[in-house]
C-alpha positions as CSV (number, residue, x, y, z in Angstrom):
1,X,96.9,116.4,-138.5
2,X,99.7,118.4,-140.2
3,X,101.3,121.4,-138.8
4,X,99.8,123.8,-141.4
5,X,96.3,122.4,-140.8
6,X,96.7,122.8,-137.0
7,X,97.9,126.4,-137.5
8,X,95.0,127.1,-139.9
9,X,92.5,125.7,-137.5
10,X,93.8,127.8,-134.6
11,X,93.7,130.9,-136.8
12,X,90.1,130.1,-138.0
13,X,88.7,129.5,-134.6
14,X,89.9,132.9,-133.3
15,X,88.9,134.2,-129.9
16,X,85.4,135.6,-130.5
17,X,82.1,134.3,-129.1
18,X,79.6,132.2,-131.0
19,X,79.7,128.8,-132.6
20,X,82.9,127.4,-133.8
21,X,83.7,127.7,-137.4
22,X,83.5,124.6,-139.5
23,X,87.0,123.3,-140.1
24,X,87.6,121.0,-143.1
25,X,89.8,118.3,-141.7
26,X,91.6,116.0,-144.1
27,X,89.3,113.1,-144.8
28,X,92.0,110.7,-143.6
29,X,92.1,112.3,-140.1
30,X,91.4,109.9,-137.3
31,X,91.3,110.1,-133.5
32,X,94.9,108.9,-133.6
33,X,96.1,112.2,-135.2
34,X,95.3,114.2,-132.0
35,X,97.0,114.7,-128.7
36,X,96.2,116.4,-125.4
37,X,97.8,116.9,-122.0
38,X,96.9,114.4,-119.4
39,X,95.4,115.5,-116.0
40,X,99.1,115.5,-114.8
41,X,100.2,117.8,-117.6
42,X,102.1,115.2,-119.7
43,X,101.4,115.4,-123.4
44,X,99.6,112.2,-124.7
45,X,99.5,111.4,-128.4
46,X,96.4,109.5,-129.2
47,X,98.2,107.2,-131.6
48,X,99.2,105.4,-128.4
49,X,95.6,104.1,-128.5
50,X,96.0,102.6,-131.9
51,X,94.5,99.1,-132.0
52,X,92.2,99.9,-129.0
53,X,88.6,100.8,-128.8
54,X,88.2,104.2,-127.0
55,X,85.2,105.7,-125.3
56,X,85.7,109.5,-125.2
57,X,83.6,111.3,-122.6
58,X,83.5,114.9,-121.5
59,X,83.1,114.8,-117.7
60,X,82.3,117.1,-114.7
61,X,82.4,116.6,-111.0
62,X,79.4,118.7,-110.0
63,X,76.7,117.6,-112.4
64,X,73.6,115.5,-111.9
65,X,75.2,113.0,-114.2
66,X,78.5,112.8,-112.2
67,X,77.5,109.3,-110.8
68,X,78.2,108.1,-114.4
69,X,81.9,108.0,-113.3
70,X,81.1,104.8,-111.5
71,X,79.6,103.2,-114.6
72,X,82.4,104.4,-116.8
73,X,84.9,102.9,-114.4
74,X,83.0,99.6,-114.5
75,X,83.0,99.6,-118.3
76,X,86.7,100.3,-118.3
77,X,87.4,97.4,-115.9
78,X,84.9,95.0,-117.6
79,X,86.4,95.5,-121.1
80,X,90.0,96.6,-120.4
81,X,91.5,93.1,-121.1
82,X,89.6,93.0,-124.5
83,X,91.0,96.4,-125.6
84,X,88.6,99.1,-124.4
85,X,90.1,102.4,-123.0
86,X,87.7,105.0,-121.5
87,X,89.1,108.5,-121.5
88,X,87.7,111.5,-119.6
89,X,88.0,115.1,-120.6
90,X,87.0,117.5,-117.8
91,X,85.0,120.4,-119.1
92,X,83.6,123.5,-117.2
93,X,81.4,124.8,-120.1
94,X,78.1,123.6,-118.8
95,X,76.9,125.8,-115.9
96,X,80.4,125.8,-114.4
97,X,80.1,122.2,-113.2
98,X,83.8,121.4,-113.3
99,X,85.5,124.4,-111.6
100,X,88.3,122.5,-109.8
101,X,92.0,122.4,-110.5
102,X,93.5,119.4,-112.2
103,X,94.6,118.0,-108.8
104,X,91.2,118.6,-107.3
105,X,89.5,116.8,-110.2
106,X,91.9,113.9,-110.1
107,X,91.5,113.5,-106.3
108,X,87.7,113.7,-106.5
109,X,87.5,111.1,-109.3
110,X,89.8,108.6,-107.6
111,X,88.5,108.9,-104.1
112,X,84.8,109.3,-104.8
113,X,84.4,106.9,-107.8
114,X,87.7,104.9,-107.8
115,X,88.5,106.2,-111.3
116,X,91.5,104.5,-112.8
117,X,90.9,105.3,-116.5
118,X,92.9,108.1,-118.1
119,X,91.8,111.7,-117.4
120,X,93.0,114.6,-119.4
121,X,93.4,118.3,-118.7
122,X,90.3,120.5,-118.6
123,X,89.2,121.5,-122.1
124,X,86.4,123.3,-124.0
125,X,84.3,121.0,-126.1
126,X,82.2,123.8,-127.8
127,X,82.8,127.3,-128.9
128,X,85.8,129.3,-130.2
129,X,88.3,127.6,-127.8
130,X,87.0,124.1,-128.6
131,X,89.8,121.5,-128.4
132,X,90.9,120.3,-131.9
133,X,89.8,116.8,-131.0
134,X,86.2,118.0,-130.3
135,X,86.2,120.2,-133.4
136,X,86.8,117.0,-135.4
137,X,84.5,114.7,-133.3
138,X,81.5,117.0,-133.5
139,X,81.7,117.1,-137.3
140,X,81.5,113.4,-137.7
141,X,78.3,111.7,-139.1
142,X,77.5,109.6,-136.1
143,X,74.6,107.6,-134.7
144,X,72.5,107.3,-132.7
145,X,73.3,111.0,-132.0
146,X,74.4,113.0,-135.1
147,X,77.0,115.7,-135.6
148,X,76.8,119.0,-133.8
149,X,77.8,120.7,-130.6
150,X,78.1,118.6,-127.4
151,X,74.9,119.2,-125.5
152,X,76.0,118.6,-121.9
153,X,78.5,116.8,-119.6
154,X,79.0,113.1,-120.2
155,X,78.5,113.1,-124.0
156,X,80.1,109.9,-125.4
157,X,82.0,109.1,-128.6
158,X,83.0,105.5,-129.4
159,X,86.2,105.3,-131.4
160,X,87.2,102.1,-133.3
161,X,90.6,100.4,-133.3
162,X,91.4,102.3,-136.5
163,X,90.6,105.7,-135.0
164,X,87.3,106.2,-136.8
165,X,84.2,107.4,-134.9
166,X,81.8,104.5,-134.6
167,X,79.0,106.1,-132.6
168,X,77.9,109.0,-130.5
169,X,75.7,108.7,-127.4
170,X,73.8,111.4,-125.6
171,X,75.0,112.5,-122.1
172,X,72.0,110.8,-120.5
173,X,73.0,107.4,-122.0
174,X,74.0,105.4,-118.9
175,X,77.4,103.6,-119.3
176,X,75.5,100.3,-118.8
177,X,72.9,101.0,-121.5
178,X,72.4,98.1,-123.8
179,X,72.9,100.2,-126.9
180,X,76.3,101.4,-125.7
181,X,77.6,98.1,-124.4
182,X,76.4,96.4,-127.6
183,X,78.3,99.0,-129.7
184,X,81.4,98.4,-127.5
185,X,81.1,94.6,-127.9
186,X,80.8,94.9,-131.7
187,X,83.9,97.2,-131.9
188,X,86.0,94.8,-129.8
C-alpha cells in the first residue's frame, strides 16, 4: 500500500464513532502489503510471509472461545513444515475480553496454551480505529463467510501464498473443523 493511500485511509477513518468508511484499496493490494507491530513491539512487514499460507485470527484471552488457542497451536504445529503460519491479533472490542497488556497476553498464551505462533500487538478489527489490515480483509469477497465487520473473537481469514484472501471462517469454526483444514490443505 502506497504512502498516499495509507495517509488517505487514516484521514478517511477519522476518530468518530460508527462503522468504518469503505476504503477503496488498490485492486492489486494483498496481505503482503501490510505490517503491524508484534506483541513485543517490533514492526513486522507481512511480505515476510510471502510464499506461506497464513491463517489470520483475532484473539482474546477471556472469551468462551479462548480454548481455540489450543487448536490453533495444533494447526500451526501440524502444518508448519508445509508452509502454514497462524498469526494472532489480540482485540479488546468484544465485551472487553482482551484487557491485558502485551506482556500479560503473551504470558497467558504461552503458559496456558503453549502458543508458539506469532502474536501481534492489540488492535481494533472494527470501527473507526480499525487496523488497515482488517479494513482490507473485511472488504474481501470471501466464503464461507462473506465481507463485513468481524462478528466476534476468533474470526479467521485464510490467506494464500500470493497474499490473496482464500476464505473467511466464523469465530465458532473450530480450528480442527473439516472445512477449515480442507481449505488449508488445498492452499498448501
